[in-house]
MDAnalysis code that builds the backbone (N, CA, C; Angstrom):
import MDAnalysis as mda
import numpy as np

u = mda.Universe.empty(276, n_residues=92, atom_resindex=np.repeat(np.arange(92), 3), trajectory=True)
u.add_TopologyAttr("name", ["N", "CA", "C"] * 92)
u.add_TopologyAttr("resid", np.arange(1, 93))
u.add_TopologyAttr("resname", ["MET", "ASN", "ARG", "GLU", "GLU", "ILE", "ARG", "GLY", "VAL", "LEU", "LYS", "ALA", "ILE", "PHE", "GLU", "GLU", "GLU", "THR", "SER", "GLN", "GLU", "LEU", "GLN", "ALA", "LEU", "ASP", "ASP", "GLU", "ALA", "VAL", "LEU", "ALA", "GLU", "ASP", "PHE", "ALA", "PHE", "ASP", "SER", "VAL", "ASP", "LEU", "VAL", "SER", "LEU", "LEU", "MET", "ARG", "VAL", "GLU", "GLY", "HIS", "PHE", "HIS", "VAL", "ARG", "LEU", "THR", "ASN", "ALA", "GLU", "LEU", "THR", "GLU", "SER", "ARG", "THR", "VAL", "GLY", "ALA", "LEU", "ILE", "ASP", "LEU", "VAL", "GLY", "ASN", "LYS", "VAL", "ARG", "ASP", "ASN", "PRO", "SER", "THR", "GLY", "SER", "LEU", "ARG", "ALA", "ALA", "ALA"])
u.atoms.positions = np.array([
    [-6.533, -6.318, 9.506],
    [-7.062, -5.358, 8.964],
    [-7.089, -6.956, 8.086],
    [-7.946, -7.121, 6.553],
    [-8.056, -8.214, 6.097],
    [-7.740, -7.893, 4.208],
    [-6.839, -8.496, 3.626],
    [-6.334, -7.941, 2.193],
    [-7.115, -7.091, 1.143],
    [-9.107, -6.806, 1.642],
    [-10.290, -6.118, 0.682],
    [-10.102, -4.579, 1.811],
    [-9.686, -4.870, 2.783],
    [-9.508, -3.547, 3.572],
    [-8.308, -2.845, 3.364],
    [-7.539, -3.517, 3.272],
    [-5.579, -2.881, 2.250],
    [-6.532, -2.662, 1.654],
    [-6.847, -3.851, 0.039],
    [-7.107, -2.694, -0.958],
    [-8.173, -1.295, -0.883],
    [-8.482, -1.502, 0.274],
    [-9.082, -0.371, 0.277],
    [-9.348, 1.110, 0.322],
    [-7.455, 0.644, 0.920],
    [-7.112, 1.958, 2.050],
    [-6.264, 2.242, 0.550],
    [-5.678, 1.682, -0.152],
    [-3.954, 1.411, -0.785],
    [-5.491, 1.781, -2.375],
    [-6.164, 1.998, -2.825],
    [-7.521, 2.543, -3.889],
    [-6.802, 4.333, -3.452],
    [-7.296, 4.215, -2.316],
    [-7.611, 5.568, -1.775],
    [-6.216, 6.735, -2.152],
    [-5.557, 6.294, -2.045],
    [-3.935, 6.900, -1.298],
    [-3.640, 6.740, -3.345],
    [-3.675, 5.371, -3.997],
    [-3.072, 5.964, -5.480],
    [-4.003, 6.553, -6.607],
    [-5.437, 6.668, -5.386],
    [-6.119, 7.300, -7.065],
    [-5.931, 9.060, -6.465],
    [-5.230, 9.484, -4.853],
    [-4.629, 10.895, -4.913],
    [-3.866, 10.475, -5.125],
    [-2.424, 9.759, -5.944],
    [-1.051, 10.043, -5.899],
    [-1.329, 10.461, -7.530],
    [-2.235, 9.782, -8.306],
    [-2.814, 9.739, -9.507],
    [-3.416, 10.961, -10.201],
    [-4.412, 10.830, -9.545],
    [-5.454, 11.929, -9.280],
    [-6.068, 11.182, -10.719],
    [-6.626, 10.586, -10.228],
    [-7.348, 9.750, -11.662],
    [-8.515, 8.846, -10.430],
    [-9.764, 8.261, -11.075],
    [-10.516, 7.347, -10.349],
    [-10.172, 5.494, -11.191],
    [-10.274, 5.349, -9.622],
    [-9.486, 3.792, -10.547],
    [-10.881, 3.218, -10.647],
    [-11.455, 1.794, -11.215],
    [-12.550, 1.150, -10.963],
    [-11.851, -0.023, -9.472],
    [-10.850, -0.142, -9.679],
    [-10.021, -1.512, -8.616],
    [-8.622, -1.610, -8.814],
    [-8.061, -2.188, -8.074],
    [-6.932, -2.706, -7.874],
    [-6.686, -4.245, -8.200],
    [-6.288, -4.391, -9.095],
    [-5.845, -5.551, -9.721],
    [-4.520, -6.181, -9.012],
    [-4.542, -7.191, -8.845],
    [-3.024, -7.552, -7.779],
    [-2.521, -7.826, -8.572],
    [-2.568, -8.269, -10.254],
    [-1.433, -8.539, -10.418],
    [-0.719, -6.905, -11.375],
    [-2.020, -5.808, -10.938],
    [-1.330, -4.370, -11.535],
    [0.705, -4.235, -11.033],
    [1.063, -4.018, -11.908],
    [2.502, -3.713, -11.813],
    [2.804, -2.369, -11.092],
    [3.026, -1.723, -10.436],
    [3.275, -0.619, -9.680],
    [3.966, 0.470, -10.785],
    [4.954, 0.421, -11.206],
    [5.841, 1.184, -12.181],
    [4.998, 1.565, -13.282],
    [4.494, 0.506, -13.808],
    [4.180, 0.446, -15.140],
    [2.806, 0.953, -15.610],
    [1.938, -0.354, -14.845],
    [0.452, 0.663, -15.241],
    [-0.106, 1.700, -14.388],
    [0.563, 1.972, -13.713],
    [0.274, 3.018, -12.357],
    [1.101, 4.039, -12.759],
    [2.655, 3.827, -13.780],
    [3.499, 4.630, -14.139],
    [3.644, 5.662, -12.946],
    [4.135, 5.078, -12.046],
    [4.415, 5.438, -10.531],
    [6.450, 5.997, -10.882],
    [7.092, 7.219, -10.483],
    [8.945, 7.081, -10.480],
    [9.138, 6.788, -9.623],
    [10.483, 7.302, -9.233],
    [10.966, 6.136, -8.043],
    [10.400, 7.917, -7.074],
    [10.023, 8.521, -7.419],
    [9.273, 9.887, -6.635],
    [8.310, 9.607, -6.216],
    [6.890, 9.075, -7.325],
    [5.787, 8.255, -6.414],
    [6.473, 7.644, -5.870],
    [6.539, 6.578, -6.244],
    [7.201, 5.612, -4.855],
    [6.968, 6.061, -3.503],
    [7.910, 6.874, -3.396],
    [8.610, 7.405, -2.167],
    [7.617, 8.674, -1.402],
    [6.949, 9.006, -2.588],
    [5.570, 9.054, -2.027],
    [4.474, 8.530, -1.502],
    [4.578, 6.979, -2.242],
    [3.549, 6.123, -1.790],
    [3.887, 5.517, -0.762],
    [5.227, 5.004, -0.636],
    [5.920, 4.632, 0.841],
    [5.754, 5.208, 1.432],
    [5.373, 6.479, 2.081],
    [5.698, 7.860, 3.081],
    [3.437, 7.578, 3.542],
    [2.917, 7.063, 2.432],
    [1.769, 7.325, 2.524],
    [0.694, 6.279, 2.881],
    [1.679, 5.637, 3.200],
    [1.158, 4.400, 3.222],
    [1.367, 3.481, 4.584],
    [3.025, 4.333, 5.115],
    [3.321, 3.927, 6.540],
    [2.985, 4.664, 7.359],
    [2.345, 5.963, 6.853],
    [1.612, 6.714, 7.553],
    [0.446, 6.095, 7.715],
    [-0.497, 5.659, 7.020],
    [-1.638, 5.265, 7.079],
    [-1.904, 4.003, 8.048],
    [-1.049, 3.101, 7.829],
    [-0.764, 1.844, 8.227],
    [-0.248, 1.658, 9.681],
    [0.699, 2.715, 9.581],
    [1.527, 2.971, 10.810],
    [2.441, 1.991, 11.194],
    [2.891, 1.635, 10.189],
    [3.848, 0.559, 9.901],
    [5.567, 1.371, 8.904],
    [6.157, 0.910, 9.321],
    [7.935, 1.220, 8.798],
    [7.729, -0.001, 7.535],
    [8.051, 0.710, 5.815],
    [8.208, -0.158, 5.488],
    [10.076, 0.610, 4.783],
    [10.462, -0.696, 3.909],
    [11.978, -0.151, 3.240],
    [12.205, 0.307, 2.021],
    [12.683, 1.193, 1.724],
    [12.840, 1.007, -0.482],
    [12.492, -0.298, -0.715],
    [14.299, -1.167, -0.162],
    [13.928, -2.782, -0.345],
    [12.782, -3.293, -1.192],
    [11.811, -3.169, 0.696],
    [10.938, -3.860, 0.673],
    [9.404, -3.306, -0.994],
    [9.285, -2.487, -0.724],
    [8.565, -1.417, -1.956],
    [9.182, -2.123, -2.944],
    [10.267, -2.220, -3.273],
    [10.909, -2.567, -4.957],
    [10.931, -3.728, -5.122],
    [11.039, -4.672, -4.387],
    [10.446, -5.736, -4.158],
    [9.211, -6.251, -4.676],
    [8.222, -5.214, -3.959],
    [6.620, -5.252, -4.139],
    [6.196, -4.488, -5.305],
    [6.467, -5.031, -6.735],
    [6.609, -4.508, -7.776],
    [4.830, -4.084, -8.206],
    [3.809, -5.615, -7.094],
    [2.352, -5.726, -7.859],
    [1.676, -5.467, -7.031],
    [0.512, -4.314, -7.460],
    [-0.461, -4.635, -5.830],
    [-0.703, -5.124, -5.266],
    [-0.499, -6.760, -5.251],
    [-0.590, -8.487, -4.624],
    [0.343, -7.942, -3.669],
    [1.303, -8.116, -4.476],
    [2.625, -8.208, -2.823],
    [2.442, -6.846, -2.314],
    [1.856, -5.128, -2.218],
    [2.188, -4.523, -1.255],
    [0.882, -5.200, -0.760],
    [-0.052, -6.135, -1.232],
    [-1.157, -5.881, -0.464],
    [-0.715, -6.728, 1.007],
    [0.104, -7.166, 0.850],
    [0.828, -8.840, 1.848],
    [1.332, -8.933, 2.232],
    [2.185, -7.460, 1.510],
    [3.531, -7.126, 2.376],
    [2.700, -5.540, 3.632],
    [1.898, -4.621, 3.602],
    [1.649, -4.422, 4.120],
    [0.517, -4.967, 5.340],
    [-0.653, -6.226, 4.569],
    [-0.741, -7.136, 5.608],
    [0.130, -7.110, 6.246],
    [1.114, -8.273, 6.463],
    [2.394, -8.354, 7.529],
    [2.570, -7.991, 8.249],
    [2.824, -6.898, 8.196],
    [3.492, -5.412, 8.648],
    [2.350, -5.308, 9.828],
    [1.135, -5.292, 9.537],
    [-0.426, -4.873, 10.822],
    [-0.219, -5.517, 11.690],
    [-0.434, -7.067, 10.741],
    [-0.239, -7.831, 11.476],
    [1.275, -8.398, 12.688],
    [2.587, -7.936, 12.366],
    [3.154, -8.394, 13.143],
    [3.677, -6.627, 14.027],
    [3.088, -6.022, 14.094],
    [3.616, -4.800, 14.979],
    [2.232, -4.658, 16.221],
    [2.077, -4.916, 16.990],
    [1.530, -4.615, 18.448],
    [1.294, -3.175, 17.971],
    [1.396, -2.777, 18.043],
    [1.504, -0.971, 18.160],
    [0.095, -0.594, 16.945],
    [-0.071, -1.207, 16.670],
    [-1.182, -0.959, 15.250],
    [-2.268, -1.932, 15.859],
    [-2.521, -2.382, 16.703],
    [-3.469, -2.878, 17.358],
    [-4.932, -2.008, 17.502],
    [-4.748, -0.984, 18.647],
    [-6.266, -0.160, 17.044],
    [-6.872, 0.110, 16.095],
    [-5.410, -0.152, 15.294],
    [-5.907, 0.426, 13.968],
    [-6.790, -1.041, 13.417],
    [-6.359, -2.226, 13.815],
    [-7.262, -3.148, 13.822],
    [-8.298, -3.161, 13.961],
    [-8.156, -2.780, 15.404],
    [-9.617, -3.015, 15.965],
    [-10.815, -1.489, 15.154],
    [-10.646, -0.044, 15.158],
    [-11.035, 0.179, 14.638],
    [-11.830, -0.111, 13.260],
    [-11.225, -1.260, 12.780],
    [-11.503, -1.042, 11.205],
    [-12.393, -1.897, 10.973],
])
């Protein structure tokens, strides 16, 4: 999956989590500040991202990925490094 495909999926997840329609997801947007995600929201987000992309993210990785761009990079790296997501990439 490329960055824009990941961004599109994350946008849909963020919209469901915030119950708001988003125009775009800017790479520089800060998860906790720009989306007002608290720790419970971040755990929910983590679980949704893991489930959709079939990857495992640690709380530490999510904490370090404070921005949308960093989260996109993290997910992209996990998808590329996980051989079990091959069908996910082919379906995308």
